[in-house]
C-alpha positions as CSV (number, residue, x, y, z in Angstrom):
1,M,-34.7,-14.9,-44.1
2,K,-31.0,-14.2,-44.5
3,S,-28.6,-15.6,-42.0
4,I,-26.7,-12.8,-40.2
5,D,-23.6,-15.0,-40.1
6,N,-23.1,-14.3,-43.8
7,I,-23.5,-10.5,-43.7
8,Q,-20.4,-8.5,-44.4
9,F,-19.9,-4.8,-45.2
10,Q,-17.0,-3.0,-46.8
11,L,-16.2,0.7,-46.2
12,R,-17.0,2.8,-49.3
13,K,-16.6,6.3,-48.0
14,T,-15.9,8.4,-44.9
15,V,-17.7,11.7,-44.8
16,N,-15.9,14.1,-42.5
17,V,-18.5,16.6,-41.3
18,E,-17.4,20.3,-41.1
19,K,-16.9,21.2,-37.4
20,K,-18.4,24.7,-37.0
21,N,-18.3,24.6,-33.2
22,T,-15.8,23.2,-30.6
23,S,-18.1,20.2,-30.0
24,M,-20.2,17.9,-32.1
25,W,-22.8,15.2,-31.5
26,L,-24.1,13.5,-34.6
27,T,-27.5,12.1,-33.7
28,G,-29.3,11.5,-37.0
29,C,-28.6,10.5,-40.6
30,T,-30.3,9.2,-43.7
31,M,-29.5,8.7,-47.4
32,L,-31.8,10.4,-50.0
33,S,-32.9,8.8,-53.2
34,N,-30.2,10.8,-55.1
35,G,-27.5,9.3,-52.9
36,N,-27.0,12.5,-50.9
37,V,-26.7,12.2,-47.1
38,L,-28.5,14.2,-44.5
39,I,-26.9,14.6,-41.0
40,A,-28.2,16.1,-37.7
41,D,-25.8,17.6,-35.1
42,H,-27.5,18.1,-31.8
43,V,-24.9,20.5,-30.4
44,G,-25.1,24.2,-31.3
45,K,-26.4,23.9,-34.9
46,N,-29.9,24.9,-36.0
47,F,-29.8,23.1,-39.3
48,I,-29.5,19.7,-40.9
49,M,-26.5,19.2,-43.1
50,E,-26.6,17.8,-46.6
51,Y,-23.5,16.1,-48.2
52,S,-23.0,14.4,-51.5
53,K,-22.2,10.7,-51.6
54,D,-18.7,11.7,-52.4
55,G,-18.4,13.7,-49.2
56,K,-18.8,17.2,-50.5
57,H,-20.8,19.7,-48.4
58,I,-23.9,20.8,-50.4
59,R,-26.0,23.0,-48.1
60,D,-27.3,23.5,-44.6
61,I,-31.1,23.1,-44.3
62,P,-32.3,25.6,-41.6
63,C,-34.5,24.4,-38.8
64,S,-35.8,26.1,-35.6
65,N,-33.5,24.5,-33.0
66,E,-30.8,21.8,-32.5
67,P,-32.2,18.7,-34.2
68,F,-32.0,15.3,-32.5
69,D,-33.4,13.0,-35.1
70,F,-35.4,13.2,-38.4
71,T,-37.2,11.1,-40.9
72,V,-37.8,11.6,-44.6
73,M,-41.4,12.0,-45.7
74,G,-41.6,11.4,-49.5
75,S,-39.3,13.4,-51.7
76,E,-39.9,16.9,-50.3
77,H,-40.5,16.8,-46.6
78,I,-38.6,15.8,-43.5
79,A,-40.0,15.6,-39.9
80,V,-37.5,16.7,-37.2
81,S,-37.5,16.0,-33.5
82,Y,-35.9,18.3,-30.9
83,G,-35.4,16.3,-27.8
84,N,-36.2,18.2,-24.6
85,N,-37.7,21.1,-26.5
86,K,-40.8,18.9,-26.7
87,Y,-41.9,19.5,-30.3
88,I,-41.4,18.3,-33.9
89,E,-41.1,20.3,-37.0
90,I,-42.1,19.3,-40.5
91,L,-39.9,21.0,-43.1
92,D,-40.9,21.5,-46.7
93,M,-37.5,21.4,-48.6
94,K,-38.8,22.2,-52.1
95,N,-39.2,25.8,-51.2
96,A,-36.5,28.4,-50.6
97,P,-36.4,29.5,-47.9
98,V,-37.5,26.2,-46.3
99,E,-41.1,26.3,-45.0
100,S,-41.9,24.6,-41.7
101,N,-44.8,23.5,-39.5
102,Y,-44.4,23.1,-35.7
103,V,-46.2,20.6,-33.6
104,Q,-45.9,21.0,-29.8
105,F,-46.2,18.0,-27.4
106,N,-46.1,17.5,-23.6
107,G,-43.2,15.1,-23.6
108,E,-39.6,15.2,-24.9
109,C,-39.3,14.0,-28.5
110,Y,-36.4,11.9,-29.5
111,G,-36.4,9.0,-32.1
112,I,-38.8,9.6,-35.0
113,S,-39.7,7.4,-38.0
114,Y,-42.1,7.7,-40.9
115,Q,-44.3,4.9,-42.3
116,D,-47.4,4.8,-44.5
117,N,-48.4,8.5,-43.9
118,K,-47.8,8.3,-40.2
119,L,-45.1,9.5,-37.8
120,F,-43.9,7.4,-34.9
121,I,-42.2,9.5,-32.1
122,N,-40.4,8.4,-29.0
123,M,-42.0,10.4,-26.2
124,N,-44.0,9.2,-23.2
125,G,-44.5,6.0,-25.0
126,I,-44.5,5.8,-28.8
127,V,-46.8,8.5,-30.1
128,I,-48.3,7.9,-33.6
129,T,-49.5,10.9,-35.5
130,N,-50.7,11.7,-39.0
131,I,-48.5,13.8,-41.3
132,T,-49.8,17.1,-39.9
133,G,-48.9,16.0,-36.3
134,E,-52.4,15.2,-35.1
135,V,-52.1,12.4,-32.5
136,L,-53.8,9.2,-33.6
137,K,-52.6,6.8,-30.9
138,T,-50.1,6.3,-28.1
139,L,-48.4,3.0,-27.4
140,N,-47.6,2.8,-23.7
141,I,-44.0,1.6,-23.3
142,N,-42.1,1.1,-20.0
143,W,-38.9,2.9,-21.0
144,Q,-35.6,2.1,-19.2
145,Y,-33.9,5.0,-20.9
146,Q,-35.7,8.0,-22.5
147,R,-33.4,9.0,-25.4
148,L,-33.9,5.9,-27.5
149,Y,-34.1,5.5,-31.2
150,L,-36.8,3.7,-33.1
151,K,-37.4,2.4,-36.6
152,T,-40.6,1.3,-38.4
153,T,-41.3,-1.2,-41.1
154,K,-44.6,-1.9,-42.7
155,D,-45.9,-3.9,-39.8
156,K,-43.4,-3.6,-37.0
157,I,-41.7,-1.1,-34.7
158,Y,-38.2,-1.6,-33.4
159,F,-36.6,0.4,-30.6
160,T,-33.5,0.5,-28.3
161,S,-33.3,1.0,-24.6
162,N,-30.0,0.6,-22.6
163,S,-29.0,-3.0,-23.4
164,T,-32.2,-4.2,-25.0
165,V,-33.7,-4.1,-28.5
166,T,-37.5,-4.7,-28.7
167,C,-39.7,-5.5,-31.7
168,I,-43.4,-4.8,-31.3
169,S,-46.4,-4.9,-33.6
170,M,-48.1,-1.7,-34.8
171,S,-50.7,-2.3,-32.0
172,G,-48.0,-2.4,-29.4
173,E,-47.8,-6.2,-28.8
174,K,-44.3,-7.5,-28.0
175,I,-43.0,-9.8,-30.7
176,W,-39.5,-10.3,-29.3
177,E,-36.9,-8.7,-27.1
178,H,-33.2,-9.2,-27.4
179,T,-30.7,-8.3,-24.7
180,V,-27.1,-7.5,-25.5
181,K,-25.5,-8.5,-22.2
182,S,-22.2,-6.7,-22.7
183,S,-23.8,-3.3,-23.5
184,V,-25.6,-0.5,-21.6
185,S,-25.3,2.1,-24.4
186,L,-27.4,0.9,-27.4
187,R,-28.3,3.9,-29.6
188,G,-29.3,4.1,-33.2
189,I,-31.3,1.3,-34.9
190,T,-32.1,0.5,-38.5
191,V,-33.6,-2.5,-40.4
192,D,-32.9,-4.0,-43.9
193,D,-35.3,-5.6,-46.3
194,H,-34.8,-9.0,-44.7
195,E,-35.8,-7.7,-41.3
196,T,-32.3,-8.0,-40.1
197,V,-31.7,-5.4,-37.4
198,Y,-28.6,-3.2,-37.0
199,V,-27.9,-1.4,-33.7
200,A,-25.1,1.1,-32.7
201,D,-23.4,0.2,-29.4
202,S,-21.7,3.5,-28.6
203,D,-19.5,2.6,-25.6
204,S,-18.0,-0.5,-27.2
205,N,-17.5,1.1,-30.7
206,T,-19.5,-1.6,-32.5
207,V,-22.5,-2.1,-34.7
208,I,-24.4,-5.2,-33.7
209,T,-26.6,-7.2,-36.1
210,I,-29.6,-9.1,-34.8
211,Q,-31.4,-11.9,-36.5
212,H,-35.0,-11.2,-37.7
213,D,-36.6,-13.2,-34.9
214,G,-34.4,-11.7,-32.1
215,Q,-32.9,-15.0,-31.2
216,Y,-29.2,-14.3,-32.1
217,S,-26.8,-11.4,-32.5
218,R,-23.2,-10.8,-33.3
219,H,-20.7,-7.9,-33.7
220,L,-20.7,-6.7,-37.3
221,L,-18.5,-3.7,-37.4
222,T,-15.9,-2.6,-34.8
223,K,-13.3,0.1,-34.0
224,S,-11.0,-1.5,-36.6
225,D,-13.7,-0.7,-39.2
226,G,-13.5,3.0,-38.4
227,L,-16.1,3.2,-35.6
228,C,-15.7,5.7,-32.8
229,K,-18.7,6.0,-30.5
230,P,-21.3,5.2,-33.2
231,N,-24.6,6.8,-32.5
232,A,-27.1,7.0,-35.4
233,L,-27.7,4.5,-38.2
234,H,-29.5,4.3,-41.5
235,Y,-29.8,1.4,-43.9
236,N,-30.6,2.3,-47.5
237,I,-32.4,-0.6,-49.0
238,D,-32.1,0.6,-52.6
239,E,-28.4,0.9,-52.5
240,N,-27.7,-1.7,-49.8
241,V,-25.6,0.9,-47.9
242,L,-25.3,1.2,-44.2
243,L,-24.6,4.7,-42.8
244,V,-23.0,5.0,-39.4
245,C,-22.7,8.4,-37.6
246,N,-19.8,8.5,-35.2
247,F,-20.3,10.7,-32.2
248,S,-17.7,13.3,-32.9
249,G,-17.9,14.1,-36.6
250,S,-17.6,11.4,-39.3
251,V,-20.2,9.4,-41.2
252,M,-19.1,6.0,-42.5
253,L,-20.8,4.5,-45.6
254,Y,-20.5,0.8,-45.9
255,N,-21.5,-1.3,-48.9
256,L,-23.1,-4.7,-48.4
257,V,-20.8,-7.4,-49.8
258,E,-23.0,-9.7,-51.8
């Protein structure tokens, strides 16, 4: 596994999101296979924004409410969570207008991730569904903080809560837990192909990287790298690009320095 001491990123592009209201809260992002970036704003916007990798606004993808988080399902669908509205929505982007399918739950829906034809949703525990939203299993987790993010890989689930990052198996068994002692505001989380974990620490304006076994962490990016209350993260394995959503309206694209 790769040592986190040697990981470096260089700023490639800053995407300044068009502010259509007086406030903004960027809570989700991803990079598509064509290099375009999708962004969720949880304040006053019933759509997900699409920008080119050069920072040009392409379109707004309509959805039914203010999106909190989303995950890409193949090349044509995304699943969107809506926080305290207690439902997710699966959007079919190949059609115009965009078609959708609603799935209602009893709990608030925040972080969401797609893996191997399943959806993993932060709710009352981690709820695992099939691609139509039918519940397959619930992993009981003792949350310290409800509005956490999660990320899945082929055999692991990673999630944040206050000052801790936890890695569990697909059956819910704890593999490791790492505490960032200086933080109480860990937010977005993502993982690269070496199982290196990246976490946004909003209050300290940093992105922290954690070793694959959870034994060691360090500050990777800081305010001097352009961070301002980072909230959501995404790592694109194909491009080796790290996306960081700042709270108030910019998305930073960082290239991995080989």
